N, C-alpha and C positions, 0 to 999 in steps of 0.2 A: 503492500499500499504505499503510496506518495503522501507524504504530511501535507496538509494543508497548507502551511508556510510554504514550500517549495511549489505548490500548485498555484500559489500566489503571485510567487517570485516570477513562475513563468507566465502568469497572464500579464503582469507588469512588463516584461521584458516584450514581449508580441505587442503590446502596446506603444511601447519605444519604438520598435521596429516598423510600426504602421504610420506614427505618427512623426517620427524624427528622420529615420531612413525611408521613409516614402515607400515601402514597401508594398506591391500589389495584394490584393487580398487571396488570391490563389497560393502565393509566395508564403504567407502568412500561414495558411492552411497546411503547407507542405512543412515549414518550420515547426507548428505547433505536433504534427504528427512525428517528426523526426525526433524532436527532444523527448516528447512523451514516451517513444519506444524507447528510447536511450535510459530514461529514469526507470521506468518499468522493469527493463533487464536488470538494472541496478538493484532495484527492490528484490527480484527472485535471486540474483546473484548473492546478494550477502544476508538474504533471510530475515530482513528487518525491515521496518518502515524507513523509508528514504526521506530524511528532512534535510534541513541545511546543514547540520552538522556532520552526518555521515556523508554527504555529496561532497564536502569540501575535503574528506581524506581520500577519494578516489587516486589510486595508483596507476603505475604504467602497466601492471598484471591485469588491473580491472578492464582498463582499454583495451588491452590485447585480447580479453576474455568477450567483451562485447563485439569486437569485430570479427573474431572467429566465430562467434554465433550467428551473426549476420551473414556471414558467408556461407556458413553451414545451411541456413534456411534458404539459400538462392538468391540473396541479394547480390546484386553485379557491383562491380568495382566502382563504375560510375555513379550508381544510387549511393553506394556506402560512402564513396567521396563528398556528396552532399550532404549526407546525415552528419557526418563527423565535421563539416564546415557550419553545419546550424548549431551542433552541440558546443562546438569551441567559442562560437559568439555568443550564446547564452552563458555559457561557462565564464566567459572573459568578463561580462556584463556583472554576472553575480558574485565573481571573485573582487570585482571593485567597490562592490555596495556593502560585502560582508567581510572584506579584508583577509582573506586566506589567499594562498599560494596556489595558482591553477596551472603551474608547469606542466604537471604529469599529463594533463589533459591537453593543453596547447601546444606541446612538442610531440603528440602523436601525430605520425607520418599518414597521409592518404594514400590511399591501394593507388598505382597506376593505372591507367585506361588509356585505351587510344580514342580520340576524340573524334567522332564520326562528324564529317563535313556534309551538309545538305546538297544535293546533287540539283543543279540548276536545269532548266529545261532548254532546248535549240529555242531560238528567235521562232522559229516557224511552228514549233511543238507549244510554245507558249500563247500565239496568236488562236492556234487551232483549238485550245483548250477553252479560250474566252467563247469562241463562235460555238462551240460545243456544248457547252453548259447551257447556254442560250436556248437549245433544242431539247433539254430535259424535262422541263415543266409543261403542262398543258395550258395552263393559264398565262396569257402573254405578259401579264404584269408580274409573275413571278419569274418568268425567264427573263425580261428585263432587269429585274432585281438582281438575280444571280449574277447576272453578265457584268452589272455594274459593280458590284461587290468584286467579283474575279479582276476586273478590269484596274480598279483603286490598288488592288494587292501588286500587280504587275506594273501598273502605269507609274504609281506613287510609293512603290515600295512598302505600304502599310503593313502592319501586321494585322492578322484576322481581326483580333480584340479591337484594335484601333479604327478599323473600318466601321466595324459593329457599332463602336462607341460615338460615331458621327450621330449629331443630333438635329431635328429639325432646323435650328437656330442655324445650321451651316448651310441651308440650303437658299438661293444655288450657290453651287461650290467656287469659291473666289480663284483667283490665280495662284495662290499660297493658302494653304493651310497651316494653321499653330496645332501641331498634336502633340499631346503629352502622353510619353510611354512610359516603359518600366522606371520603376522609382522616381515617378513624377517628374521625368528629366523632358523639358519641352522643346522641341524642334520645329524648324520652318519647311514645309515640303511644298515644293511646285505641283500644280495641279494640270495634268496636260489636257488638251481640247477632247481627246477620246474620251478621258475619265467624267469630264463636267457634261458630255454630252450623252453618256452612258447614264447616269444619275439623272440628267434630265427627263430623260426617256422614260424610266423608271417611274421618276415622280409623276409625270403626266398618266402615266397607266396604272398607277395604283389607285384602289378604290378608297384608301385612307388619307385624311387631309394630313398636312404636314403641318405638324405643331411644334413650336420653338422647344417646348421643354419635353417632348417625346423623342425616342429614337426614331431617325431618318428611315432606317431600314426595319421593315414589319414582316413579321410571321404572317401566315394566311390566317391566325385566329387574330391579328391585329396587333398581337403585343411583339416585344421586341425580337427580331431575328437571331437565333443561336447559332453559334460556331459550326455546330455538328450539322446543321442544314445546308452550310456551305462544302463542308468536307463530304457529306454525302453525295451532293450533287457533282463534286468533282470526281469523287471514286466512280461513278458511271459516266461521267466523259472520258476519265481516262482510259477505261476498260474498252469502250468504242474506239478511241484512239491507237490501241494498243501500248500505251505507256505506262512505266513501272510503278509501283505503288509509291514510290518517293514525290509522286506528281502532287503534291498537297498542296492546301493554301500556302503553308510558309515555303513551299519550293517555288513559289509566283513571287515572292518577296525577294527571295535567294535569285533568282533568276534575273530581277530588276537590277540588283546590284552587278552580277556578273556581266549582264550584257552591257552595262554602262561602262564598267571597267575594259570590257574588250574593245568598245568602242573609242577607247582613249581618256575617259573620264578619271579626274583626280581622285587619288585614293583618300585622301582628307575631306574632299567634299562629299564622298560617297559616305564616309562615316558619319558625315553631319546629317546627311540625309537619312540613314539607316535609325540614328540616334544612338550609335556605341559610343560609350564611356571611352573605351580603348581602341585604338588603332590596330592593335594585335587581333582584336575580335573581327574587327573587318576584314582583316587579311584572311583570318581562316574562313571567315563567312563567304567571302567570295572566291575561295579557293586558288587563292594567286600564289603563282610557283616561283620559284627561283628565278626562272628566265625573264618573267614578267617583272619581277622587284628590279632586276638587273638594267632592264630596258627603261622604268622608270628613273632608277639612278642614272643612267648615263644622259637621259635626256635634261634632267631637273638639277644635278648636282653642278655648281659654278666651276669646280676642278677637274670635269669629266670631259 
């Protein structure tokens, strides 16, 4: 059993992550699950209620036992690394508040894993995806809606949550959108004509009025459109096109970045368009290879 004092501390840490760190709600839920799993294991491992006192005495062997337990029940290296990161963050915050030494937990090394790069679609496949998505629905307004969302993903590099987070007040779409992405980070995204036209067509056909404080993209029942609806329609389209399972909504965003880079786009500019805090993230995201990096270096470095 986890002691009330520790449960309360976890709740306060989550509030801290939500308010000060700007973590998204899905991230908060993942943190909660990861840390609760860790604390539950320590309770069983020590055979006693885990309060602030026992948790401050966790040692290297305890951490090894937890990680071995997680791997034994099938948790992958990537997932375990994520859980360990959440535990470390909570433990560091708790140690500062309670005044104990957190070295045993903070020094625990995360398991190594191979980072998976999202696969971009070819330019022709990305265009075909938009066209084919529009053919999946019987209702013309639903077809226009789905095409508009996928066009925003590919044409503006939006995340699915960002596209579906647009409100009625955002219509008609301006030449640039102010998007609030992960961690509350704001960025300015240019909106291409094709995206504006696609959204305008959807609004013209949609049976529901555009309301400033309501989601721009509506479900058939008039509620907010959910990501699963777009994922499903893309699944149907990719089967018709013979595309791999990696042709997802996220792949359209990845394709946006990769095609810009291939056309000579600046890596820093693409970083800003995607809303990445780190350039290294953009490099991995766009599958930049050594040859391409050297090409950018040779063109841009003043001594090259």
